[in-house]
ZAMARGU-4260 file (C-alpha; in steps of 0.2 Angstrom, whole numbers, plus 5000, padded with zeros to 4 digits):
<rodrens>
0) 4984/5044/5124 | 4984/5062/5121 | 4970/5070/5110 | 4972/5067/5092 | 4974/5081/5079
5) 4958/5088/5072 | 4962/5079/5056 | 4967/5061/5059 | 4970/5047/5047 | 4971/5028/5050
10) 4982/5018/5038 | 4976/5000/5038 | 4988/4986/5035 | 4989/4967/5037 | 5002/4959/5048
15) 5013/4948/5036 | 5017/4937/5052 | 4999/4932/5055 | 4990/4934/5039 | 4992/4927/5021
20) 4995/4943/5011 | 4992/4947/4993 | 4986/4929/4989 | 4981/4934/4972 | 4999/4939/4968
25) 5005/4921/4972 | 5003/4914/4955 | 5015/4927/4949 | 5027/4929/4964 | 5024/4914/4975
30) 5019/4915/4993 | 5035/4923/4999 | 5036/4935/4985 | 5018/4940/4988 | 5022/4944/5006
35) 5037/4954/5001 | 5026/4964/4988 | 5014/4967/5002 | 5028/4974/5013 | 5034/4985/4999
40) 5017/4992/4997 | 5015/4996/5016 | 5033/5004/5016 | 5028/5014/5001 | 5012/5020/5009
45) 5020/5025/5025 | 5034/5034/5017 | 5021/5044/5008 | 5011/5048/5024 | 5027/5054/5032
50) 5025/5069/5021 | 5008/5074/5028 | 5008/5092/5034 | 4991/5095/5042 | 4984/5077/5045
55) 4990/5065/5059 | 4993/5048/5053 | 4991/5032/5063 | 4994/5014/5059 | 4980/5002/5062
60) 4985/4984/5059 | 4977/4967/5059 | 4988/4961/5073 | 5001/4970/5083 | 5017/4960/5082
65) 5035/4963/5080 | 5034/4967/5062 | 5019/4979/5063 | 5026/4987/5079 | 5043/4990/5070
70) 5033/4999/5056 | 5025/5010/5068 | 5042/5014/5077 | 5051/5017/5060 | 5038/5031/5056
75) 5034/5037/5073 | 5016/5032/5073 | 5003/5027/5086 | 4999/5008/5082 | 4982/5001/5085
80) 4974/4984/5082 | 4959/4984/5070 | 4943/4978/5078 | 4928/4970/5069 | 4922/4955/5060
85) 4921/4962/5043 | 4929/4977/5034 | 4914/4989/5037 | 4915/4986/5056 | 4934/4989/5056
90) 4932/5005/5046 | 4918/5011/5058 | 4928/5007/5073 | 4943/5016/5068 | 4934/5031/5062
95) 4923/5032/5078 | 4939/5030/5089 | 4948/5044/5081 | 4933/5056/5082 | 4930/5051/5100
100) 4949/5055/5103 | 4947/5073/5096 | 4947/5071/5077 | 4935/5083/5069 | 4938/5074/5052
105) 4944/5056/5051 | 4949/5045/5037 | 4956/5028/5032 | 4967/5022/5018 | 4974/5005/5015
110) 4991/5001/5007 | 4985/4994/4991 | 4983/5011/4981 | 5001/5017/4978 | 4995/5033/4969
115) 4987/5040/4985 | 5001/5051/4992 | 5001/5064/5005 | 4995/5078/4993 | 4980/5067/4988
120) 4976/5064/5007 | 4977/5083/5011 | 4965/5087/4997 | 4953/5074/5004 | 4953/5082/5021
125) 4951/5100/5014 | 4936/5093/5004 | 4929/5086/5020 | 4927/5103/5028 | 4913/5106/5015
130) 4905/5089/5014 | 4901/5074/5025 | 4910/5061/5015 | 4925/5060/5003 | 4929/5045/4993
135) 4943/5040/4982 | 4934/5029/4968 | 4945/5014/4964 | 4945/5006/4946 | 4939/4990/4953
140) 4922/4997/4960 | 4928/5000/4978 | 4936/5015/4986 | 4954/5018/4991 | 4951/5031/5004
145) 4937/5037/5015 | 4936/5053/5024 | 4921/5059/5035 | 4917/5074/5045 | 4900/5066/5050
150) 4900/5048/5055 | 4886/5038/5048 | 4885/5020/5054 | 4874/5015/5039 | 4888/5018/5027
155) 4897/5003/5034 | 4883/4990/5037 | 4876/4977/5025 | 4889/4982/5011 | 4895/4968/4999
160) 4913/4970/5004 | 4926/4963/4992 | 4914/4966/4977 | 4914/4979/4963 | 4898/4986/4970
165) 4905/4994/4985 | 4907/5012/4979 | 4890/5012/4970 | 4881/5005/4985 | 4890/5017/4997
170) 4884/5031/4986 | 4866/5024/4987 | 4866/5024/5006 | 4874/5041/5007 | 4859/5048/4996
175) 4847/5039/5007 | 4853/5047/5023 | 4856/5064/5016 | 4875/5062/5017 | 4884/5075/5006
180) 4898/5067/4995 | 4914/5072/4986 | 4922/5060/4974 | 4941/5063/4971 | 4950/5057/4955
185) 4950/5038/4953 | 4964/5027/4960 | 4970/5010/4956 | 4973/4995/4968 | 4987/4982/4967
190) 4978/4966/4969 | 4981/4955/4953 | 4997/4950/4944 | 4993/4963/4930 | 4992/4976/4944
195) 5009/4972/4951 | 5016/4974/4934 | 5008/4991/4932 | 5015/4996/4949 | 5032/4990/4944
200) 5031/5001/4928 | 5024/5015/4938 | 5038/5015/4951 | 5050/5015/4936 | 5043/5030/4929
205) 5041/5041/4945
</rodrens>
């Protein structure tokens, strides 16, 4: 592939063909409804990333298949498969790949934080010109976006992924390794039935 933009972003998404998606929404929506909700959130995120002006988005999926390939085609995105046996390894692999391919600043977002739009991402990359690490704190104790101008492997190893300690533990590791950090305004995830109802109300207001 050709060298990447100096500012590159990986959008992480699960394949609805090969992964059970949004399982915590199933009590409200059922299996099929939870899958449809996941696909709606992916579509919402990719439409937002279509508006990026200075950052090059890429699609990184749990598995390249007909659905995820079509997402990439619809939005004109390079499509890659995530690699690693836990989230930290997958994040590190994607960030390292982008930097090896020419990105000076690289970032990752998921598709669960609908309030992360193109303007929010652009602000994160601007902030990363002055610090090593930019994070979007999530209300559940994690983060919805990570952008780095200096790759530090320790940020991704030994973390309690999937818990409410991810952000606090990441900040502790950053301080230990002299990583300068900027926190953006908090965001919220769509994980639980109440979150989906919040999203539905938010979409109705926007």
